[in-house]
N, C-alpha and C positions, 0 to 999 in steps of 0.2 A: 463400848464394844464388850459385847457379852460372851464370856468362854464358856465352855462345856467339858464335861470330862472326856469326851471324845477328842476333843481338841487337845488337851492335857496329854493324852495317850499318844495321840497322832505327834506330838512335839517330841516326847519322851522316844517315840521310835526313830523319829529322824534324827536323835542326837545320840542314839544307839544308847539310853538310858531304861534301864528296868525298873518300873514302878509299880507297887501294888494299887490295890483299889484305895487303901485307905491314905496311900501316900498321895496319889493322884486329887484325892479329895483335899487334902493340906494343902497341896499346891494350888489347885482351882482358887482355895480361900485367899491365899497370899497374893496370886496373881489379880485376882477380881479387887481386892483391896490397892493393889499397885495401879491399876488402870484406873480405879476411882480418884486417886490423888493426881494422876496425870490429867482426867477431867477436870477436876478442879483446877488445877494450874492454867489448861488452856482457857477456862471460862474467865480469868483475871484479865481487864483491860490494861494493857501495856501501852496504849497509843501515849507519844510524847517521852517515852523512856527511853534512851539512848542505850543500845547493847555495852557491856562493859565487858573488859578482860578479866577482871578479879572482881569479888565482893567487896573489897575495901579499896579505898583510894590511896594506895601506897605508891612510894616513888623509889627505886632502887638508886643510894649513892653509889655514884661511879667516881673514880679518880681521874685525874688528869692524864690524857695521853701523851706522856714524855718518855723519851729515853733514857732507862736508868741503869744500863749495862754498856760498857764499852766493846768496840770490836777488837777481839781477841783473836781473829781467824790466823794470824801469824804463829801466835803460842800454841795454837791447838794443832796446827800442820808441822810443827816442829818434830813431833815423833813418828808422822806418817811415812810409810815407806817411800811413796813417791807424790808427788803434786805438781800441778801445772795452772799458771794463771790463777791461783786461787781455789782449785777443785782437786780434790781426791782421785787419784790415777789408781784402779783396779786392774787386776788381770782380765783378758777375755775368757769368759766361761761358756758362751755359746758359740759355734762355730757358724 
């Protein structure tokens, strides 16, 4: 895909960015290089290669899913103003 100075100026206008003629030329050169790299990558034959979620084959170590803390609900609710059936009771704030 070939870009022109007019394309760069139109993109800059849409992005509400003011670019001078020299900045547009530099941007055109950089974007043309990027588009060239994209074309090179699209030309690579990737048949038979499965997609990967990460560039390296890494596995995260996971800990065992076991309970490590004891239930201390009664201890925590001792200083609560009001509780019932293990729930904290709060005053009604909306009529």
